[in-house]
C-alpha positions as CSV (number, residue, x, y, z in Angstrom):
1,M,22.7,14.3,-6.1
2,I,19.6,12.1,-6.5
3,S,20.0,9.2,-8.9
4,L,17.8,9.3,-12.0
5,Q,17.7,5.5,-11.9
6,F,16.3,5.7,-8.3
7,L,13.6,8.2,-9.3
8,L,12.5,6.2,-12.3
9,T,12.5,2.9,-10.4
10,A,10.6,4.4,-7.5
11,L,8.1,6.0,-9.9
12,V,7.4,2.7,-11.6
13,V,7.0,0.9,-8.3
14,V,4.6,3.6,-6.9
15,V,2.5,3.9,-10.1
16,A,2.2,0.2,-10.7
17,P,-1.2,-1.0,-9.3
18,G,-0.6,-2.9,-6.0
19,T,-2.4,-3.5,-2.8
20,G,-2.1,0.2,-1.7
21,V,-3.4,1.5,-5.0
22,V,-6.3,-0.9,-5.0
23,F,-7.2,0.0,-1.4
24,T,-7.1,3.7,-2.1
25,L,-9.3,3.3,-5.2
26,A,-11.8,1.2,-3.2
27,I,-12.0,3.8,-0.4
28,A,-12.3,6.6,-2.9
29,L,-15.2,5.0,-4.7
30,G,-16.9,3.9,-1.5
31,Q,-16.4,7.0,0.7
32,G,-15.1,9.9,-1.4
33,R,-12.1,12.1,-1.8
34,H,-11.4,13.0,1.8
35,A,-11.4,9.3,2.8
36,A,-9.1,8.6,-0.2
37,I,-6.6,11.1,1.0
38,W,-6.5,9.4,4.4
39,A,-6.1,6.0,2.7
40,A,-3.1,7.5,0.8
41,V,-1.7,8.9,4.0
42,G,-2.0,5.5,5.8
43,C,-0.4,3.6,2.9
44,T,2.5,6.1,3.0
45,L,3.0,5.8,6.7
46,G,3.1,2.0,6.3
47,I,6.4,2.4,4.4
48,V,8.2,3.8,7.5
49,P,8.8,0.5,9.3
50,H,10.3,-1.0,6.1
51,L,12.7,2.0,5.7
52,L,13.8,1.6,9.3
53,A,14.2,-2.1,8.8
54,A,16.4,-1.6,5.7
55,A,18.4,1.1,7.5
56,L,19.0,-1.1,10.6
57,G,19.7,-4.2,8.6
58,L,16.5,-6.0,9.8
59,A,15.4,-6.5,6.3
60,A,18.3,-8.9,5.7
61,L,17.4,-10.7,8.9
62,L,13.8,-10.9,7.7
63,H,14.9,-12.3,4.3
64,T,17.2,-14.9,5.8
65,G,15.0,-15.8,8.8
66,A,12.4,-18.2,7.2
67,V,10.2,-18.3,10.3
68,L,10.0,-14.6,10.8
69,F,9.4,-14.0,7.1
70,H,6.6,-16.5,7.0
71,V,4.9,-15.1,10.1
72,V,4.8,-11.6,8.6
73,K,3.8,-13.0,5.2
74,S,1.0,-15.1,6.7
75,A,-0.4,-12.0,8.6
76,G,-0.3,-10.1,5.3
77,V,-2.2,-12.8,3.5
78,A,-4.8,-13.0,6.2
79,F,-5.3,-9.2,6.1
80,L,-5.7,-9.2,2.3
81,L,-8.3,-11.9,2.5
82,Y,-10.0,-9.9,5.2
83,L,-10.1,-6.9,2.9
84,A,-11.6,-9.1,0.2
85,W,-14.4,-10.1,2.5
86,Q,-14.9,-6.4,3.5
87,A,-15.4,-5.6,-0.2
88,L,-18.0,-8.3,-0.6
89,R,-19.9,-7.9,2.6
90,S,-22.8,-5.5,2.7
91,G,-21.8,-2.6,5.0
92,G,-18.2,-3.7,4.9
93,A,-15.4,-1.1,5.2
94,L,-14.4,-1.5,1.6
95,S,-17.8,-2.1,0.0
96,I,-19.0,0.5,-2.5
97,E,-22.5,1.5,-1.6
98,R,-24.5,4.6,-0.8
99,R,-23.7,5.7,2.7
100,T,-24.3,8.9,4.6
101,A,-21.0,9.2,6.5
102,I,-17.4,8.0,6.1
103,E,-15.4,6.1,8.6
104,H,-13.2,7.9,11.1
105,P,-10.1,9.0,9.2
106,W,-7.7,7.2,11.5
107,R,-9.4,3.9,10.9
108,I,-9.0,4.3,7.2
109,A,-5.3,5.4,7.6
110,R,-4.7,2.5,10.0
111,R,-5.9,-0.1,7.5
112,G,-3.8,1.5,4.8
113,A,-0.7,1.4,7.0
114,L,-1.3,-2.3,7.8
115,I,-1.4,-3.1,4.1
116,N,2.2,-2.0,3.7
117,I,3.5,-3.0,7.1
118,L,2.4,-6.6,6.6
119,N,4.1,-6.9,3.2
120,P,7.5,-8.3,3.9
121,K,8.6,-7.9,0.3
122,L,8.7,-4.1,0.8
123,S,11.6,-4.4,3.2
124,I,13.4,-6.6,0.7
125,F,12.7,-4.1,-2.0
126,F,14.4,-1.3,0.0
127,L,17.3,-3.5,0.9
128,A,17.9,-4.2,-2.8
129,L,17.1,-0.7,-4.2
130,L,18.8,1.7,-1.8
131,P,22.3,0.4,-0.9
132,P,23.7,0.5,-4.4
133,I,22.6,4.2,-4.7
134,L,24.3,5.3,-1.5
135,S,27.7,6.8,-1.3
136,S,30.6,4.8,0.2
137,N,30.7,7.0,3.2
138,P,29.4,5.1,6.3
139,A,29.0,8.4,8.2
140,T,26.3,9.7,5.8
141,A,24.7,6.4,4.7
142,T,21.9,6.6,7.2
143,A,21.0,10.2,6.4
144,E,21.2,9.3,2.6
145,M,18.9,6.4,3.1
146,A,16.4,8.5,5.1
147,G,16.5,11.2,2.4
148,L,15.8,8.7,-0.4
149,G,13.1,7.0,1.7
150,G,11.5,10.4,2.3
151,I,11.5,11.0,-1.5
152,F,9.9,7.6,-2.1
153,M,7.2,8.3,0.5
154,A,6.5,11.7,-1.0
155,M,6.1,10.1,-4.4
156,T,3.8,7.4,-2.9
157,L,1.6,10.0,-1.2
158,A,1.3,12.2,-4.4
159,V,0.6,9.3,-6.7
160,F,-1.9,7.7,-4.4
161,V,-3.7,10.9,-3.8
162,I,-4.0,11.4,-7.6
163,Y,-5.4,7.9,-8.0
164,G,-7.9,8.6,-5.2
165,L,-9.1,11.9,-6.5
166,F,-9.7,10.5,-9.9
167,A,-11.6,7.6,-8.5
168,A,-13.6,9.9,-6.2
169,A,-14.5,12.0,-9.2
170,A,-16.2,9.0,-10.7
171,R,-18.0,8.1,-7.5
172,D,-21.3,9.7,-8.2
173,A,-21.6,7.9,-11.5
174,V,-20.8,4.6,-9.9
175,L,-23.3,5.1,-7.0
176,A,-26.0,5.8,-9.5
177,S,-25.8,2.2,-10.9
178,D,-26.5,-0.8,-8.6
179,R,-25.0,-3.0,-11.3
180,A,-21.7,-1.0,-11.3
181,M,-21.5,-1.2,-7.5
182,R,-22.0,-4.9,-7.5
183,W,-19.4,-5.4,-10.3
184,L,-16.8,-3.2,-8.6
185,N,-17.3,-4.8,-5.2
186,R,-16.8,-8.3,-6.7
187,T,-13.8,-7.0,-8.7
188,F,-12.1,-5.5,-5.6
189,A,-12.8,-8.6,-3.6
190,A,-11.3,-10.7,-6.4
191,V,-8.2,-8.5,-6.7
192,F,-7.5,-8.5,-2.9
193,G,-8.0,-12.3,-2.9
194,A,-5.7,-12.7,-5.8
195,L,-3.0,-10.5,-4.2
196,G,-3.3,-12.5,-1.0
197,L,-2.9,-15.8,-2.8
198,R,0.1,-14.4,-4.8
199,L,1.8,-13.3,-1.5
200,A,1.0,-16.7,0.0
201,F,2.9,-18.5,-2.7
202,E,5.9,-16.1,-3.0
203,A,9.1,-17.4,-1.6
204,A,11.3,-15.5,0.7
């Protein structure tokens, strides 16, 4: 039986605005609903390595191994700052502007996946959240963790798609205003920059 505590905790984590949500919103406003769905798919796929790490015990190694943790964290910080630049730069992948075509879906999904893959805190989150919920049977622990992880991923995909569709619905109104586009591009750049700095100063 699925724990209500797990479902509520997972829902709060998924709904709370983070890098994946901000990325999906930026893609939705800049490129529309189909691009937003691919962004949500990419962010969801980026969870898989962390689930595997938690299942195999690699998350604990990441948490205790300072060098490995800081390497992954530094890569994550650099990627978030890159996204901030892409939001500010004219013609950038995350800039909100009038464009005639969207990027290739797999490029959008790949960036979404990297956002989560390069966040070492996600592995630590799964390591802290999942084990207390599992049964005490070692023979079924892996299957249980995979099932709970699958539920978390399904929730992530559903919530991110909803975020993206709502943002895409407002896209025409945003594109009609040059001032709104400039304001949103600066806002998304500032948010990605702030998330990068926050990650940079987080301890293992």
